[in-house]
Wavefront OBJ file of the C-alpha trace (Angstrom):
o trace
v 95.545 117.394 109.267
v 93.780 113.975 109.400
v 92.142 112.597 106.253
v 88.872 112.674 107.981
v 89.404 116.516 108.777
v 90.679 116.966 105.269
v 87.552 115.172 103.457
v 85.173 116.884 106.009
v 86.570 120.353 105.133
v 86.156 119.621 101.317
v 82.871 117.824 101.871
v 84.091 114.708 100.189
v 83.765 110.870 101.566
v 87.041 110.125 103.412
v 86.864 106.362 102.321
v 86.831 107.344 98.585
v 89.764 109.885 99.337
v 91.558 107.298 101.013
v 91.198 104.973 97.910
v 92.681 107.970 95.809
v 95.688 108.326 98.064
v 96.288 104.563 97.662
v 95.880 104.668 93.903
v 92.857 102.452 93.916
v 90.797 104.733 92.020
v 91.821 108.016 90.165
v 91.814 111.637 91.383
v 88.706 113.618 90.530
v 88.584 115.645 87.559
v 86.430 118.776 88.441
v 88.768 121.704 88.654
v 86.496 123.265 91.334
v 87.648 120.509 93.934
v 91.420 121.116 93.150
v 90.766 124.782 93.427
v 89.300 124.177 97.087
v 92.344 121.827 97.963
v 94.883 124.674 97.044
v 93.863 127.028 99.963
v 93.116 124.105 102.395
v 96.688 122.880 101.906
v 98.512 126.439 101.570
v 99.797 125.473 98.187
v 101.591 127.836 95.982
v 100.778 128.294 92.496
v 103.313 126.092 91.257
v 102.343 123.485 93.663
v 98.847 123.597 92.863
v 99.548 123.343 89.054
v 101.875 120.265 89.976
v 98.753 118.683 91.969
v 96.443 119.454 88.874
v 99.134 117.863 86.529
v 99.678 114.815 88.477
v 95.975 114.174 89.071
v 95.354 114.235 85.349
v 98.363 112.103 84.612
v 96.931 109.588 87.160
v 93.774 109.614 85.436
v 95.645 108.796 82.101
v 94.945 112.250 80.757
v 97.174 115.102 79.416
v 96.828 118.307 81.666
v 94.097 120.496 80.483
v 96.538 123.100 79.385
v 98.512 121.004 77.315
v 95.401 119.437 75.437
v 94.636 123.127 74.370
v 97.831 123.376 72.497
v 97.668 121.721 68.879
v 101.407 122.387 67.857
v 102.473 120.699 71.295
v 100.246 117.892 70.774
v 101.524 117.289 67.071
v 105.073 117.063 68.319
v 104.644 114.641 71.203
v 104.664 111.452 69.273
v 108.176 112.350 67.895
v 109.512 113.627 71.251
v 108.117 110.367 72.985
v 109.847 108.370 70.207
v 113.194 110.203 70.349
v 113.304 109.507 74.477
v 112.116 105.835 73.862
v 114.713 102.993 74.107
v 116.827 104.275 77.105
v 116.679 104.132 80.751
v 116.583 107.778 82.359
v 117.461 108.586 85.791
v 115.661 111.100 87.886
v 118.696 113.534 87.220
v 118.463 112.919 83.479
v 114.847 114.098 83.457
v 115.402 116.934 85.753
v 118.104 118.173 83.183
v 115.878 117.884 80.291
v 112.919 119.629 82.104
v 115.570 122.193 82.755
v 116.790 122.499 79.293
v 113.393 122.836 77.987
v 112.210 125.309 80.497
v 115.123 127.433 79.442
v 114.258 127.410 75.860
v 110.891 128.485 76.605
v 111.835 131.561 78.271
v 111.886 134.873 76.715
l 1 2 3 4 5 6 7 8 9 10 11 12 13 14 15 16 17 18 19 20 21 22 23 24 25 26 27 28 29 30 31 32 33 34 35 36 37 38 39 40 41 42 43 44 45 46 47 48 49 50 51 52 53 54 55 56 57 58 59 60 61 62 63 64 65 66 67 68 69 70 71 72 73 74 75 76 77 78 79 80 81 82 83 84 85 86 87 88 89 90 91 92 93 94 95 96 97 98 99 100 101 102 103 104 105 106
């Protein structure tokens, strides 16, 4: 799908979307737009969540569901301090994510 077709189907300005793709401007915040992108691109629930998370991070925000978790927010500074001072590879980060995910499963 071309950029112009994508933008037309979402009723957004193609030049602005191009700027978003190139990182010139941050992605839009409205969840309604993200909800329209999901079926247009046939995204799975996980891919849609990842898109929304990446958009929030690009806007320098925490994803919305994390903002609602006061306990998690209170622990984040300690988590980031513990992670600071070392270069992590993508494999390192994937293992950390996997370990955290496993620890949160019933």
